[in-house]
N, C-alpha and C positions, 0 to 999 in steps of 0.2 A: 202485246198489250198485257199489262199486269192483271193477275187473277182477281185482285180486289176491285178492279174496274169493269169486270165482265159479268153480265147477267146470263146465267145458264138456264135453258129451258129444255126439259125432257118431256117427250110425249110419245105415246104408243101409236105405231103406224101399222096398218094391216097390209100384207103383201098382195092381197086379192082385191079386185075391183068391188065397189060397194054392192052393185046389183048381184054379182056372182056370189059374194059373201052371204048375202041374205038368203039366196037359194040353197047354198051349202049348209048354212046353219039350220034351215028348216028341215033338211034331210038328215041332220044329226052329226054333221062333220065338225071337227074341232079345227079352227083356223088359227095358226100362230100369228103373233104380233111381235114386232121388233121395237126396241126402244131407240129413239133418235134424240140425240142431245145437240142443241144448237147454242152457240155462244154469240151474244150480241154486246156491242159497246152500249153505253148508257143512252146516247143520242139515237142509235138505231132501234133500241128496245122501246123508247118512247114513241118513235115514228111508227113502229109496227104494233103499237098498243099492247106490248108486253108489260110495260111499266106506265104509270101515269105520273105526271109532274105534281109535285107537292104544292099546296096552297102557299100564298106569299107569307102568311104568318108562321108557317112551319119551316120555311127555308132558313138556311144558315144566315146568321146576322153578320154582316160585313162592316159594321160601323166600328171604328177604332176605339 
């Protein structure tokens, strides 16, 4: 798939479970996070609510 047609989403993910992370943070531990990048095609990004479709008046005009 061409790069200009891909929507990339980067988010931080903790390697520790949420409940355990909360306990470790209370005790003063530093918990590392990793960056996860996912690539979606336009239709998949709209389906997963990463993108929203534009209103009809903002879409590309296809009249000749």
